[in-house]
C-alpha positions in Angstrom: -0.3 0.0 -0.1 0.9 3.6 -0.8 1.8 6.0 1.3 1.2 9.7 1.4 3.3 12.2 2.6 2.0 15.9 3.7 4.2 19.0 4.0 3.0 21.8 6.8 4.4 25.2 5.0 5.0 27.3 8.9 6.7 30.4 7.2 4.7 32.7 5.7 6.5 32.6 2.3 5.5 30.1 -0.2 7.6 27.3 -0.9 8.6 24.5 -3.6 9.3 21.1 -2.4 10.8 17.9 -4.7 10.9 14.9 -3.4 14.1 12.1 -3.7 14.3 9.1 -3.3 16.7 7.9 -1.0 19.5 8.4 -3.2 18.4 11.3 -5.0 18.5 10.1 -8.8 14.7 10.1 -8.8 12.4 13.1 -8.6 9.4 11.6 -7.0 6.6 14.4 -6.4 7.6 18.4 -6.4 5.2 21.3 -6.2 4.3 24.3 -4.4 2.6 25.1 -1.5 1.5 28.7 -0.2 2.5 30.3 2.7 1.0 29.0 5.9 -0.6 26.1 4.2 -0.8 22.2 3.8 0.0 20.1 0.3 -0.4 16.1 0.4 2.4 14.4 -1.8 1.3 10.9 -2.7 2.6 10.6 -6.7 5.7 8.8 -5.3 4.0 6.0 -4.0 6.3 5.8 -0.7 6.2 2.4 0.4 6.2 1.9 4.4 9.6 1.8 6.0 11.7 2.7 3.5 13.7 6.3 3.3 13.2 9.6 1.3 14.4 13.2 0.3 12.2 16.0 1.4 13.5 19.3 -0.4 12.0 22.9 0.2 13.1 25.7 -1.2 11.6 28.6 0.3 10.5 31.6 -2.5 10.8 35.6 -1.9 7.4 35.7 -3.6 3.9 33.8 -4.0 2.8 31.1 -5.2 7.5 30.1 -5.3 7.7 32.7 -7.7 11.0 34.8 -7.5 14.8 34.2 -6.0 15.1 31.2 -3.5 15.6 32.5 0.4 16.3 29.5 2.0 17.1 26.0 1.1 17.0 23.4 3.5 15.9 19.0 2.9 15.5 16.0 5.0 15.6 12.7 5.2 12.4 10.9 6.3 11.5 7.1 6.9 8.4 6.5 5.9 5.8 5.6 8.1 1.6 5.8 8.3 1.3 9.3 9.4 4.2 11.6 7.9 3.8 14.9 8.3 6.9 16.9 7.6 6.7 20.6 8.9 9.0 23.3 7.9 9.5 26.6 10.1 11.7 29.4 9.6 12.7 33.1 10.6 9.8 35.7 9.8 11.8 36.7 6.9 12.2 33.3 5.1 15.3 32.4 6.5 17.1 30.2 8.5 14.7 27.3 7.7 15.3 23.7 8.7 12.5 20.8 8.4 11.2 18.0 11.2 9.7 15.1 10.8 5.9 15.1 12.7 
């Protein structure tokens, strides 16, 4: 059974998400999340117990426009409840991801 990954954007800026396989050789899922909102990702057919990399780019403009002001990533292990939260300073810098 394929699992989903929920990304919660706690920043006011929009973010671009890319989800990679464990070796970072394939883009499994990607997309924009507006500020202070969340999105479920399911296109990657995520397998329970497998590892994935989630990359987040905080953008300077709405709808993921403009330059990247912060770029961070995290390796996660797929469980039955996959939630990753983005946190950063109010200006979008010094960002980090945390598997909830």
